[in-house]
N, C-alpha and C positions, 0 to 999 in steps of 0.2 A: 522485446529480448532479443533484435536481431542477432544473426548467428550467433548464439547461443553466450552473449554478453556476460561477463562474469559482473558480480557486485558492485563490485571498485572501480570496474572498468563506466558501470551506467552511471553511477556516484559522479565519478571524474566526466563524463556528457554534461551531467546535468548542472555541477557545480557554477558553471558561468552564466547562469541562467537566471540566479539567487540572487536577488537584491537584496542588499546588507537591513539589515532587522527589518526584515517583510517574511509574511508566510510564503509566497511564492517560490516554487514552483508545486509548495505544499499542498496547497489546496486543491490543486489541478490533480495530483497524486493523488490523494482523498478522495476526489472524484473517479478517476480510473480504477481506486481499490474497490469501492463500491457497486461500479461496475461492471468489476469481475465478478463480485458477489453475484449480480441480479445473472448475469452471464451462469452461473454453475446455478441458477433456478434455488439460490440459498433465503429459504423464508422458514417460521416455524414447523412446520412439517420438515423439514430438511435441511438443520442448522449446523454449521458448523462448532465443530468439535476443542472450544480453546486451550483444554486443557494439553499441552506438549506442542500446540499449534510452531513455536516458534522455531524448535527442534526437529519437526517436521516437515515444514517449508523453508525456514533458512537455517538451516544447518551448518553454512557457507559463512554466516556474520555471526559474529559472535558479541553479544548485546551482553553485559555485564554491570552490575552496582547501580550506578543512580541513571543509567542507558535503559536501564528495564521500563519503568515507567513510564519511560516517555514511547518506547516501542508501544505498552500497552496502550498509551492513550491514542496513537494514531490508529495501531486498530480496532479501537474500539469509535474512534470517530466515523471513520470507513463504515462501519455496519450502521452507526447512528443514520450515518449520512444515507446507507440504501436504503433504512425502514423511515424515511423522511423527515428526520430531526437533522437542525442545521445547527454543527459546533459552534462555540465563540470561539475559535481559535485563535484569533488575535491574544483574548483576554489568556489562557490558558498558556500560551507559551511565551507570555511575557511573562508569566510568572515564574519559567525557567530560568531567565533570565543569560538565557545563552541564545545564539542564533540557528541552529539547527534542525528545526522543526522540519526542514525540505525533508533530513537523510532519514529519518523515520517514516515518513510517508512514503519517501518511495522505497525502502523496507518491507512497507505493510504494501504497496501494489505490488511490487514483485510475490512476497508470501501470497496475497490470493489469487495471481494469476499463475502461480504452479498450483496452488490448491484448486483452482477452478481445472484444470488441465488434469490432476490428477482425480478430482471428482468425474472428470467428462471422459478420462478414458484418453487423452490426445496430448499431441505436444503441445510444449507452451507458447509456440508458434502461433499453433491453429487459433490457442485462444485470443493474441495479440492484435491475426487478422479478424476474427470476428467480435473482437472489441472494436477495431478499427470501423469496420466496416455501417457501424449504431453512427460514426460520423460521418461518412461519407453524403455527397452528395447534396 
């Protein structure tokens, strides 16, 4: 989320990376969201409260109607991955009959980075830099 990029700008930057009828970059974003949970030391003793999660961490993202279960799936898929469970993304998103999982994975990564920043009391770019360090070198 360099330079305080908004959600629309982030999605516009990611859209060209998404091959039609593929979960990429959704699986990468789900992994990033899981890493943000790890960075925030989320575990059974320090869980994330999902009640009101979207309102707290994605207030600038309107998700309504049929989109709500898609976002919920992405949020829970990242949590499952954090816990060591690999979700069958392709099977789930094929059921949706849309080609937009990557968007909900992006929303999830953004929300979990924001949650991690809030939990640690640091700016969001600090979380992003911390996550990037785990992949350096």
